[in-house]
N, CA, C and O atoms as CSV, one atom per row, in Angstrom:
chain,resi,resn,atom,element,x,y,z
A,1,UNK,N,N,12.205,-10.587,40.716
A,1,UNK,CA,C,12.621,-9.716,39.616
A,1,UNK,C,C,13.013,-10.588,38.426
A,1,UNK,O,O,13.561,-11.678,38.587
A,2,UNK,N,N,12.721,-10.082,37.235
A,2,UNK,CA,C,13.067,-10.802,36.030
A,2,UNK,C,C,13.903,-9.931,35.112
A,2,UNK,O,O,14.327,-8.837,35.484
A,3,UNK,N,N,14.126,-10.421,33.940
A,3,UNK,CA,C,14.967,-9.743,32.960
A,3,UNK,C,C,14.459,-8.341,32.642
A,3,UNK,O,O,15.248,-7.396,32.612
A,4,UNK,N,N,13.168,-8.191,32.406
A,4,UNK,CA,C,12.603,-6.882,32.067
A,4,UNK,C,C,12.683,-5.943,33.264
A,4,UNK,O,O,13.087,-4.790,33.121
A,5,UNK,N,N,12.306,-6.420,34.423
A,5,UNK,CA,C,12.358,-5.577,35.622
A,5,UNK,C,C,13.789,-5.117,35.903
A,5,UNK,O,O,14.014,-3.955,36.241
A,6,UNK,N,N,14.748,-6.024,35.765
A,6,UNK,CA,C,16.156,-5.662,35.973
A,6,UNK,C,C,16.581,-4.586,34.980
A,6,UNK,O,O,17.251,-3.622,35.349
A,7,UNK,N,N,16.190,-4.754,33.726
A,7,UNK,CA,C,16.538,-3.780,32.686
A,7,UNK,C,C,15.922,-2.418,32.998
A,7,UNK,O,O,16.607,-1.398,32.941
A,8,UNK,N,N,14.644,-2.402,33.323
A,8,UNK,CA,C,13.957,-1.139,33.607
A,8,UNK,C,C,14.551,-0.440,34.830
A,8,UNK,O,O,14.618,0.788,34.870
A,9,UNK,N,N,14.978,-1.208,35.818
A,9,UNK,CA,C,15.562,-0.616,37.022
A,9,UNK,C,C,16.859,0.138,36.730
A,9,UNK,O,O,17.239,1.030,37.489
A,10,UNK,N,N,17.530,-0.207,35.656
A,10,UNK,CA,C,18.790,0.470,35.298
A,10,UNK,C,C,18.560,1.770,34.530
A,10,UNK,O,O,19.501,2.536,34.325
A,11,UNK,N,N,17.334,2.027,34.104
A,11,UNK,CA,C,17.036,3.218,33.309
A,11,UNK,C,C,16.641,4.384,34.206
A,11,UNK,O,O,16.187,4.199,35.335
A,12,UNK,N,N,16.824,5.587,33.675
A,12,UNK,CA,C,16.330,6.770,34.357
A,12,UNK,C,C,14.819,6.836,34.242
A,12,UNK,O,O,14.241,6.175,33.380
A,13,UNK,N,N,14.169,7.614,35.088
A,13,UNK,CA,C,12.704,7.657,35.106
A,13,UNK,C,C,12.086,8.104,33.789
A,13,UNK,O,O,10.986,7.665,33.454
A,14,UNK,N,N,12.767,8.971,33.027
A,14,UNK,CA,C,12.207,9.455,31.767
A,14,UNK,C,C,12.131,8.353,30.714
A,14,UNK,O,O,11.290,8.410,29.817
A,15,UNK,N,N,13.002,7.354,30.815
A,15,UNK,CA,C,12.944,6.210,29.899
A,15,UNK,C,C,12.149,5.060,30.502
A,15,UNK,O,O,11.424,4.355,29.799
A,16,UNK,N,N,12.293,4.880,31.807
A,16,UNK,CA,C,11.637,3.754,32.468
A,16,UNK,C,C,10.119,3.829,32.366
A,16,UNK,O,O,9.476,2.836,32.026
A,17,UNK,N,N,9.537,4.987,32.654
A,17,UNK,CA,C,8.072,5.099,32.734
A,17,UNK,C,C,7.366,4.701,31.437
A,17,UNK,O,O,6.435,3.898,31.492
A,18,UNK,N,N,7.767,5.224,30.269
A,18,UNK,CA,C,7.040,4.824,29.056
A,18,UNK,C,C,7.257,3.359,28.679
A,18,UNK,O,O,6.348,2.720,28.149
A,19,UNK,N,N,8.449,2.819,28.947
A,19,UNK,CA,C,8.667,1.400,28.664
A,19,UNK,C,C,7.902,0.528,29.647
A,19,UNK,O,O,7.376,-0.518,29.267
A,20,UNK,N,N,7.832,0.948,30.912
A,20,UNK,CA,C,7.066,0.202,31.907
A,20,UNK,C,C,5.599,0.141,31.507
A,20,UNK,O,O,4.938,-0.884,31.679
A,21,UNK,N,N,5.101,1.247,30.973
A,21,UNK,CA,C,3.705,1.275,30.537
A,21,UNK,C,C,3.458,0.253,29.427
A,21,UNK,O,O,2.446,-0.448,29.443
A,22,UNK,N,N,4.379,0.167,28.466
A,22,UNK,CA,C,4.259,-0.827,27.391
A,22,UNK,C,C,4.231,-2.234,27.991
A,22,UNK,O,O,3.386,-3.051,27.624
A,23,UNK,N,N,5.142,-2.512,28.901
A,23,UNK,CA,C,5.218,-3.836,29.529
A,23,UNK,C,C,3.954,-4.124,30.334
A,23,UNK,O,O,3.426,-5.235,30.280
A,24,UNK,N,N,3.470,-3.143,31.071
A,24,UNK,CA,C,2.257,-3.340,31.868
A,24,UNK,C,C,1.058,-3.681,30.993
A,24,UNK,O,O,0.275,-4.570,31.326
A,25,UNK,N,N,0.914,-2.981,29.883
A,25,UNK,CA,C,-0.191,-3.271,28.959
A,25,UNK,C,C,-0.018,-4.677,28.380
A,25,UNK,O,O,-0.978,-5.443,28.304
A,26,UNK,N,N,1.202,-5.011,27.975
A,26,UNK,CA,C,1.458,-6.336,27.402
A,26,UNK,C,C,1.154,-7.442,28.413
A,26,UNK,O,O,0.583,-8.473,28.059
A,27,UNK,N,N,1.537,-7.223,29.665
A,27,UNK,CA,C,1.264,-8.235,30.696
A,27,UNK,C,C,-0.231,-8.379,30.958
A,27,UNK,O,O,-0.704,-9.467,31.284
A,28,UNK,N,N,-0.967,-7.295,30.819
A,28,UNK,CA,C,-2.419,-7.365,31.000
A,28,UNK,C,C,-3.057,-8.207,29.891
A,28,UNK,O,O,-3.982,-8.979,30.145
A,29,UNK,N,N,-2.563,-8.055,28.669
A,29,UNK,CA,C,-3.110,-8.788,27.527
A,29,UNK,C,C,-2.611,-10.241,27.519
A,29,UNK,O,O,-3.326,-11.147,27.091
A,30,UNK,N,N,-1.399,-10.447,27.987
A,30,UNK,CA,C,-0.800,-11.786,27.985
A,30,UNK,C,C,-0.237,-12.087,29.381
A,30,UNK,O,O,0.980,-12.122,29.562
A,31,UNK,N,N,-1.118,-12.304,30.369
A,31,UNK,CA,C,-0.639,-12.514,31.736
A,31,UNK,C,C,0.205,-13.779,31.909
A,31,UNK,O,O,0.921,-13.918,32.901
A,32,UNK,N,N,0.122,-14.689,30.956
A,32,UNK,CA,C,0.895,-15.925,31.032
A,32,UNK,C,C,2.281,-15.795,30.394
A,32,UNK,O,O,3.046,-16.759,30.370
A,33,UNK,N,N,2.602,-14.612,29.880
A,33,UNK,CA,C,3.923,-14.394,29.284
A,33,UNK,C,C,4.989,-14.398,30.374
A,33,UNK,O,O,4.756,-13.968,31.503
A,34,UNK,N,N,6.148,-14.890,30.006
A,34,UNK,CA,C,7.273,-14.956,30.931
A,34,UNK,C,C,8.370,-14.004,30.495
A,34,UNK,O,O,8.541,-13.744,29.304
A,35,UNK,N,N,9.112,-13.486,31.464
A,35,UNK,CA,C,10.234,-12.609,31.147
A,35,UNK,C,C,11.411,-13.436,30.658
A,35,UNK,O,O,11.656,-14.548,31.126
A,36,UNK,N,N,12.126,-12.867,29.711
A,36,UNK,CA,C,13.317,-13.516,29.187
A,36,UNK,C,C,14.027,-12.549,28.261
A,36,UNK,O,O,13.908,-11.332,28.404
A,37,UNK,N,N,14.757,-13.091,27.324
A,37,UNK,CA,C,15.409,-12.267,26.307
A,37,UNK,C,C,15.127,-12.855,24.943
A,37,UNK,O,O,14.806,-14.035,24.798
A,38,UNK,N,N,15.256,-12.001,23.955
A,38,UNK,CA,C,15.161,-12.429,22.568
A,38,UNK,C,C,15.992,-11.459,21.743
A,38,UNK,O,O,15.872,-10.242,21.883
A,39,UNK,N,N,16.823,-12.006,20.895
A,39,UNK,CA,C,17.728,-11.184,20.091
A,39,UNK,C,C,18.527,-10.223,20.976
A,39,UNK,O,O,18.819,-9.097,20.575
A,40,UNK,N,N,18.875,-10.678,22.178
A,40,UNK,CA,C,19.698,-9.906,23.087
A,40,UNK,C,C,18.995,-8.789,23.832
A,40,UNK,O,O,19.648,-8.000,24.514
A,41,UNK,N,N,17.683,-8.704,23.719
A,41,UNK,CA,C,16.949,-7.641,24.419
A,41,UNK,C,C,15.960,-8.247,25.403
A,41,UNK,O,O,15.531,-9.389,25.239
A,42,UNK,N,N,15.597,-7.472,26.432
A,42,UNK,CA,C,14.589,-7.970,27.364
A,42,UNK,C,C,13.262,-8.139,26.629
A,42,UNK,O,O,12.867,-7.300,25.819
A,43,UNK,N,N,12.589,-9.244,26.933
A,43,UNK,CA,C,11.368,-9.561,26.199
A,43,UNK,C,C,10.400,-10.346,27.064
A,43,UNK,O,O,10.786,-11.005,28.030
A,44,UNK,N,N,9.137,-10.256,26.693
A,44,UNK,CA,C,8.127,-11.175,27.203
A,44,UNK,C,C,8.027,-12.300,26.189
A,44,UNK,O,O,8.064,-12.068,24.981
A,45,UNK,N,N,7.898,-13.519,26.691
A,45,UNK,CA,C,7.879,-14.689,25.818
A,45,UNK,C,C,6.650,-15.541,26.127
A,45,UNK,O,O,6.211,-15.630,27.274
A,46,UNK,N,N,6.114,-16.156,25.097
A,46,UNK,CA,C,4.991,-17.089,25.222
A,46,UNK,C,C,5.411,-18.416,24.620
A,46,UNK,O,O,5.830,-18.476,23.464
A,47,UNK,N,N,5.302,-19.462,25.389
A,47,UNK,CA,C,5.668,-20.775,24.865
A,47,UNK,C,C,7.093,-20.824,24.357
A,47,UNK,O,O,7.391,-21.552,23.410
A,48,UNK,N,N,7.981,-20.057,24.978
A,48,UNK,CA,C,9.374,-20.043,24.574
A,48,UNK,C,C,9.679,-19.171,23.368
A,48,UNK,O,O,10.826,-19.102,22.927
A,49,UNK,N,N,8.661,-18.503,22.831
A,49,UNK,CA,C,8.859,-17.657,21.645
A,49,UNK,C,C,8.627,-16.198,22.019
A,49,UNK,O,O,7.814,-15.905,22.895
A,50,UNK,N,N,9.339,-15.278,21.359
A,50,UNK,CA,C,9.235,-13.858,21.735
A,50,UNK,C,C,7.884,-13.244,21.385
A,50,UNK,O,O,7.393,-13.378,20.264
A,51,UNK,N,N,7.301,-12.575,22.359
A,51,UNK,CA,C,6.037,-11.869,22.178
A,51,UNK,C,C,6.298,-10.392,21.898
A,51,UNK,O,O,5.813,-9.847,20.907
A,52,UNK,N,N,7.063,-9.752,22.772
A,52,UNK,CA,C,7.342,-8.326,22.630
A,52,UNK,C,C,8.651,-8.017,23.366
A,52,UNK,O,O,8.891,-8.518,24.464
A,53,UNK,N,N,9.481,-7.197,22.751
A,53,UNK,CA,C,10.733,-6.783,23.367
A,53,UNK,C,C,10.776,-5.274,23.504
A,53,UNK,O,O,10.030,-4.554,22.840
A,54,UNK,N,N,11.661,-4.800,24.376
A,54,UNK,CA,C,11.804,-3.358,24.595
A,54,UNK,C,C,13.285,-3.000,24.679
A,54,UNK,O,O,14.105,-3.811,25.109
A,55,UNK,N,N,13.616,-1.785,24.265
A,55,UNK,CA,C,14.966,-1.251,24.457
A,55,UNK,C,C,14.889,0.261,24.598
A,55,UNK,O,O,13.918,0.905,24.201
A,56,UNK,N,N,15.953,0.798,25.180
A,56,UNK,CA,C,16.104,2.245,25.310
A,56,UNK,C,C,17.460,2.623,24.737
A,56,UNK,O,O,18.455,1.938,24.974
A,57,UNK,N,N,17.495,3.708,23.987
A,57,UNK,CA,C,18.759,4.255,23.499
A,57,UNK,C,C,18.767,5.737,23.843
A,57,UNK,O,O,17.793,6.268,24.374
A,58,UNK,N,N,19.859,6.386,23.540
A,58,UNK,CA,C,19.965,7.813,23.847
A,58,UNK,C,C,18.962,8.640,23.056
A,58,UNK,O,O,18.524,9.692,23.520
A,59,UNK,N,N,18.596,8.177,21.871
A,59,UNK,CA,C,17.733,8.950,20.993
A,59,UNK,C,C,16.252,8.587,21.052
A,59,UNK,O,O,15.395,9.428,20.779
A,60,UNK,N,N,15.949,7.343,21.406
A,60,UNK,CA,C,14.545,6.916,21.389
A,60,UNK,C,C,14.367,5.641,22.214
A,60,UNK,O,O,15.330,5.038,22.687
A,61,UNK,N,N,13.112,5.260,22.367
A,61,UNK,CA,C,12.713,3.999,22.978
A,61,UNK,C,C,12.151,3.127,21.868
A,61,UNK,O,O,11.681,3.640,20.853
A,62,UNK,N,N,12.196,1.823,22.051
A,62,UNK,CA,C,11.685,0.936,21.006
A,62,UNK,C,C,10.884,-0.204,21.601
A,62,UNK,O,O,11.166,-0.694,22.694
A,63,UNK,N,N,9.883,-0.606,20.851
A,63,UNK,CA,C,9.129,-1.812,21.155
A,63,UNK,C,C,9.221,-2.691,19.909
A,63,UNK,O,O,9.063,-2.222,18.782
A,64,UNK,N,N,9.477,-3.965,20.139
A,64,UNK,CA,C,9.670,-4.933,19.069
A,64,UNK,C,C,8.623,-6.034,19.185
A,64,UNK,O,O,8.690,-6.842,20.111
A,65,UNK,N,N,7.667,-6.084,18.280
A,65,UNK,CA,C,6.716,-7.195,18.313
A,65,UNK,C,C,7.230,-8.435,17.566
A,65,UNK,O,O,6.514,-9.428,17.441
A,66,UNK,N,N,8.474,-8.372,17.071
A,66,UNK,CA,C,9.100,-9.517,16.406
A,66,UNK,C,C,8.294,-10.002,15.207
A,66,UNK,O,O,8.290,-11.192,14.893
A,67,UNK,N,N,7.616,-9.079,14.542
A,67,UNK,CA,C,6.774,-9.447,13.409
A,67,UNK,C,C,6.553,-8.250,12.496
A,67,UNK,O,O,5.903,-7.283,12.894
A,68,UNK,N,N,7.079,-8.298,11.284
A,68,UNK,CA,C,6.793,-7.217,10.340
A,68,UNK,C,C,5.295,-7.067,10.055
A,68,UNK,O,O,4.816,-5.953,9.843
A,69,UNK,N,N,4.562,-8.168,10.049
A,69,UNK,CA,C,3.117,-8.108,9.777
A,69,UNK,C,C,2.383,-7.348,10.876
A,69,UNK,O,O,1.438,-6.614,10.589
A,70,UNK,N,N,2.799,-7.512,12.116
A,70,UNK,CA,C,2.154,-6.807,13.222
A,70,UNK,C,C,2.467,-5.315,13.143
A,70,UNK,O,O,1.578,-4.485,13.329
A,71,UNK,N,N,3.724,-4.971,12.869
A,71,UNK,CA,C,4.072,-3.551,12.717
A,71,UNK,C,C,3.257,-2.938,11.586
A,71,UNK,O,O,2.735,-1.832,11.725
A,72,UNK,N,N,3.146,-3.642,10.479
A,72,UNK,CA,C,2.374,-3.152,9.342
A,72,UNK,C,C,0.896,-2.970,9.708
A,72,UNK,O,O,0.261,-2.015,9.263
A,73,UNK,N,N,0.359,-3.869,10.502
A,73,UNK,CA,C,-1.058,-3.804,10.883
A,73,UNK,C,C,-1.374,-2.594,11.759
A,73,UNK,O,O,-2.455,-2.015,11.648
A,74,UNK,N,N,-0.433,-2.206,12.634
A,74,UNK,CA,C,-0.696,-1.077,13.533
A,74,UNK,C,C,-0.162,0.246,12.980
A,74,UNK,O,O,-0.440,1.305,13.544
A,75,UNK,N,N,0.587,0.199,11.903
A,75,UNK,CA,C,1.198,1.410,11.335
A,75,UNK,C,C,0.202,2.543,11.087
A,75,UNK,O,O,0.532,3.692,11.380
A,76,UNK,N,N,-1.001,2.283,10.562
A,76,UNK,CA,C,-1.943,3.383,10.343
A,76,UNK,C,C,-2.346,4.117,11.626
A,76,UNK,O,O,-2.791,5.264,11.576
A,77,UNK,N,N,-2.189,3.452,12.773
A,77,UNK,CA,C,-2.527,4.063,14.063
A,77,UNK,C,C,-1.350,4.824,14.677
A,77,UNK,O,O,-1.452,5.344,15.788
A,78,UNK,N,N,-0.233,4.886,13.946
A,78,UNK,CA,C,0.980,5.499,14.497
A,78,UNK,C,C,1.554,6.581,13.583
A,78,UNK,O,O,2.739,6.531,13.251
A,79,UNK,N,N,0.746,7.555,13.170
A,79,UNK,CA,C,1.295,8.618,12.326
A,79,UNK,C,C,2.356,9.405,13.098
A,79,UNK,O,O,2.170,9.725,14.272
A,80,UNK,N,N,3.446,9.707,12.443
A,80,UNK,CA,C,4.510,10.479,13.068
A,80,UNK,C,C,5.510,9.640,13.847
A,80,UNK,O,O,6.500,10.176,14.345
A,81,UNK,N,N,5.279,8.348,13.966
A,81,UNK,CA,C,6.218,7.465,14.645
A,81,UNK,C,C,7.211,6.913,13.633
A,81,UNK,O,O,6.901,6.791,12.448
A,82,UNK,N,N,8.391,6.584,14.102
A,82,UNK,CA,C,9.408,5.960,13.270
A,82,UNK,C,C,9.200,4.447,13.329
A,82,UNK,O,O,9.285,3.838,14.396
A,83,UNK,N,N,8.930,3.859,12.180
A,83,UNK,CA,C,8.671,2.429,12.095
A,83,UNK,C,C,9.671,1.781,11.150
A,83,UNK,O,O,10.103,2.395,10.174
A,84,UNK,N,N,10.030,0.557,11.439
A,84,UNK,CA,C,10.814,-0.226,10.504
A,84,UNK,C,C,10.211,-1.620,10.469
A,84,UNK,O,O,9.160,-1.861,11.064
A,85,UNK,N,N,10.857,-2.519,9.788
A,85,UNK,CA,C,10.308,-3.855,9.552
A,85,UNK,C,C,9.751,-4.530,10.812
A,85,UNK,O,O,8.690,-5.150,10.759
A,86,UNK,N,N,10.452,-4.415,11.935
A,86,UNK,CA,C,9.984,-5.080,13.140
A,86,UNK,C,C,10.045,-4.219,14.379
A,86,UNK,O,O,10.043,-4.735,15.497
A,87,UNK,N,N,10.101,-2.889,14.193
A,87,UNK,CA,C,10.332,-1.991,15.316
A,87,UNK,C,C,9.408,-0.784,15.277
A,87,UNK,O,O,9.090,-0.257,14.211
A,88,UNK,N,N,8.987,-0.363,16.453
A,88,UNK,CA,C,8.262,0.896,16.617
A,88,UNK,C,C,9.106,1.744,17.562
A,88,UNK,O,O,9.321,1.376,18.717
A,89,UNK,N,N,9.583,2.885,17.061
A,89,UNK,CA,C,10.398,3.790,17.877
A,89,UNK,C,C,9.522,4.925,18.384
A,89,UNK,O,O,8.651,5.427,17.673
A,90,UNK,N,N,9.772,5.321,19.633
A,90,UNK,CA,C,8.963,6.374,20.232
A,90,UNK,C,C,9.784,7.110,21.274
A,90,UNK,O,O,10.934,6.756,21.534
A,91,UNK,N,N,9.195,8.126,21.864
A,91,UNK,CA,C,9.857,8.895,22.915
A,91,UNK,C,C,8.916,9.012,24.108
A,91,UNK,O,O,7.734,8.678,24.025
A,92,UNK,N,N,9.461,9.487,25.205
A,92,UNK,CA,C,8.632,9.720,26.386
A,92,UNK,C,C,7.576,10.776,26.091
A,92,UNK,O,O,6.468,10.717,26.622
A,93,UNK,N,N,7.920,11.736,25.247
A,93,UNK,CA,C,6.984,12.809,24.892
A,93,UNK,C,C,5.896,12.325,23.932
A,93,UNK,O,O,4.805,12.894,23.892
A,94,UNK,N,N,6.190,11.276,23.160
A,94,UNK,CA,C,5.221,10.706,22.223
A,94,UNK,C,C,5.216,9.184,22.398
A,94,UNK,O,O,5.753,8.457,21.562
A,95,UNK,N,N,4.605,8.707,23.489
A,95,UNK,CA,C,4.583,7.261,23.732
A,95,UNK,C,C,3.609,6.545,22.798
A,95,UNK,O,O,2.711,7.161,22.222
A,96,UNK,N,N,3.800,5.258,22.664
A,96,UNK,CA,C,2.867,4.433,21.899
A,96,UNK,C,C,1.567,4.385,22.691
A,96,UNK,O,O,1.585,4.029,23.869
A,97,UNK,N,N,0.445,4.732,22.075
A,97,UNK,CA,C,-0.836,4.685,22.798
A,97,UNK,C,C,-1.143,3.274,23.318
A,97,UNK,O,O,-0.838,2.278,22.660
A,98,UNK,N,N,-1.741,3.208,24.489
A,98,UNK,CA,C,-2.080,1.918,25.085
A,98,UNK,C,C,-2.908,1.049,24.150
A,98,UNK,O,O,-2.682,-0.158,24.069
A,99,UNK,N,N,-3.852,1.637,23.452
A,99,UNK,CA,C,-4.702,0.857,22.544
A,99,UNK,C,C,-3.879,0.202,21.438
A,99,UNK,O,O,-4.197,-0.904,21.000
A,100,UNK,N,N,-2.830,0.874,20.987
A,100,UNK,CA,C,-1.965,0.303,19.952
A,100,UNK,C,C,-1.121,-0.825,20.546
A,100,UNK,O,O,-0.932,-1.856,19.901
A,101,UNK,N,N,-0.617,-0.645,21.751
A,101,UNK,CA,C,0.138,-1.715,22.403
A,101,UNK,C,C,-0.764,-2.929,22.594
A,101,UNK,O,O,-0.343,-4.059,22.344
A,102,UNK,N,N,-1.997,-2.708,23.033
A,102,UNK,CA,C,-2.946,-3.813,23.194
A,102,UNK,C,C,-3.134,-4.562,21.885
A,102,UNK,O,O,-3.135,-5.793,21.855
A,103,UNK,N,N,-3.291,-3.813,20.811
A,103,UNK,CA,C,-3.523,-4.437,19.505
A,103,UNK,C,C,-2.291,-5.208,19.034
A,103,UNK,O,O,-2.415,-6.324,18.528
A,104,UNK,N,N,-1.114,-4.627,19.195
A,104,UNK,CA,C,0.068,-5.337,18.702
A,104,UNK,C,C,0.341,-6.590,19.520
A,104,UNK,O,O,0.783,-7.595,18.963
A,105,UNK,N,N,0.091,-6.560,20.830
A,105,UNK,CA,C,0.269,-7.760,21.642
A,105,UNK,C,C,-0.781,-8.811,21.267
A,105,UNK,O,O,-0.467,-9.998,21.173
A,106,UNK,N,N,-2.009,-8.380,21.056
A,106,UNK,CA,C,-3.072,-9.308,20.653
A,106,UNK,C,C,-2.750,-9.951,19.310
A,106,UNK,O,O,-2.912,-11.160,19.143
A,107,UNK,N,N,-2.295,-9.148,18.355
A,107,UNK,CA,C,-1.950,-9.679,17.032
A,107,UNK,C,C,-0.761,-10.630,17.106
A,107,UNK,O,O,-0.774,-11.697,16.492
A,108,UNK,N,N,0.262,-10.243,17.855
A,108,UNK,CA,C,1.446,-11.102,17.960
A,108,UNK,C,C,1.099,-12.391,18.687
A,108,UNK,O,O,1.578,-13.462,18.314
A,109,UNK,N,N,0.275,-12.297,19.716
A,109,UNK,CA,C,-0.146,-13.502,20.429
A,109,UNK,C,C,-0.877,-14.452,19.485
A,109,UNK,O,O,-0.652,-15.662,19.513
A,110,UNK,N,N,-1.751,-13.898,18.652
A,110,UNK,CA,C,-2.479,-14.715,17.683
A,110,UNK,C,C,-1.518,-15.415,16.717
A,110,UNK,O,O,-1.732,-16.573,16.359
A,111,UNK,N,N,-0.467,-14.716,16.297
A,111,UNK,CA,C,0.537,-15.340,15.431
A,111,UNK,C,C,1.202,-16.516,16.136
A,111,UNK,O,O,1.377,-17.583,15.546
A,112,UNK,N,N,1.565,-16.320,17.384
A,112,UNK,CA,C,2.277,-17.361,18.127
A,112,UNK,C,C,1.394,-18.552,18.433
A,112,UNK,O,O,1.862,-19.690,18.472
A,113,UNK,N,N,0.119,-18.289,18.649
A,113,UNK,CA,C,-0.792,-19.386,19.018
A,113,UNK,C,C,-1.507,-19.980,17.826
A,113,UNK,O,O,-2.185,-21.001,17.943
A,114,UNK,N,N,-1.353,-19.328,16.654
A,114,UNK,CA,C,-2.049,-19.781,15.453
A,114,UNK,C,C,-1.448,-20.940,14.842
A,114,UNK,O,O,-1.938,-21.423,13.822
């Protein structure tokens, strides 16, 4: 078990399932990523740098690609989602589509390896 798995295990199923899906997609795109933390949140890391982070709050779930440029790049694919400089907020009822998670992980990975 790692940091992300421990975090997800503490959540209820309505929050765990959509965040687990984000993590599963990210791990498929970046199988060499390691679990850790970044900015105090559970994260997948590549080469010691944050790739993607996740959090759950009472009002929403969040995925953090740690890059305003990546959020901006996928924003057109996320109409109706709450976005900020480095965050994509979503709910279990409106999860981030897998294709968008794939793209944001691919883009962030390219930033880290570029």
